[in-house]
N, C-alpha and C positions, 0 to 999 in steps of 0.2 A: 665536377672534380672536387671540389670543396666538400662536397656531401660525402664522397667516399672516403676523404681524409677524417672527417668528423667520425664516420662509422667505424673507421679502423686508423687510427693515428700512425701505425707502423706500415702502412702500405706504401713501400718504397717505390712501386712503379708511379703511384698517384702522386705522391709527392714530387718526384722526379719530373712528371709531365707537367704538373701545374708550374713548377719552377722553371722548366724550359719554356712553357706558354708565356709566362711574364717576361722572361729574358727576351724571348723572340720580339714580343710586342713593345719591349722598352719601358715597361711600366713596373711598379712595385719591385725594384731591383733588389732592395734590401731584403724583402720578403721572399723573392725568387732564391736568393742566395741561401737564405735559412732552409728553405724547403729542400733545396738540393743537398745542403750539408746533413739535413735529417735522413734524406734518403740514402746517402753515402754512408752514414753512421749505422744504418741498418743493413745495408747491402753494399759493403766496401769493394767486393770483388766483382760487382755487376758491370757488365761492358756499358751500361748506359751512362756511366760515369762521363761520357764525352759532353753531356749537358753541362757538368761543372767547368768544363774547359771554355764553353761558350760564356758561361757567367763571369768568369775570370777575364776573358778577352774583352767583354763590354766594360768591365772596370778598369782595362787598362793594364791588368796584371798578365803581359804576354809571357813572361817566362813561365809562370806557374800554369797558364793556360796550355802551353805546349807540352809541359810535362804531364799534365792530365790527360790531354789528347792522346799522347803517347801511351799512357797507361791503359786507357780505354781500348786502343788500337790491339795492344797485348792481349788484353781479355777477351776481346771480340772474336778471336779466331776468324771464321768466315762470315760474320755478321756483316752484311752488304751495307746496312744503315751506318754503322759505325765507321766501316772503311770510307763511305761516301762522305760523312762529316770530316774525315781528316783531309780530305781533298778540296773542301769548299774555298771560297776565296777568303772567308773569314779565318779559316784555319792557316791558309798559305800566308796571309798577311801577319797573323800572329807569330808564325815561325820566322818571317823575314824580319819583322820588328824585333824580335829576340835576337836573332844573329847580328842585326845592325848594331844594336844596343852592346851586345857582347864585343864586337869590334871596336866600337867607339871608347869602350871604357879600358881596352888593353893598354898597357903602358908601351908597347911596342907598335902601336897601331900608327900608321903614317899620318902626319899632320899636314894639312893644307895651308899653304902660306897664302896671305893675300898680297897682292901686287900693289906697290905704291902707285898712285895715280899721278905722280909728279914727275 
């Protein structure tokens, strides 16, 4: 894949695929994010932007991961792969984490009181 990128540095599918591969393997995560960003700059409306959501999730940026995944689903139409990505445990975890963080930071969120042990 790196050879394909060397031959054509604007090959968005190759950039995306290599970024996805690195992210899935948990290696070269900074490079993976750079590759994915380059792919998005070339093809911002490509449904394969779900890869960006995975990279964001791995970094712990759950809010942006969910936003990116929702965008990918909108763009996907009936692309089964993208729809499947939106239902993976990783995606569901990101969505839950985002919702929990949102609730926890609201000023009207219920606060749990500790009981005194005395």
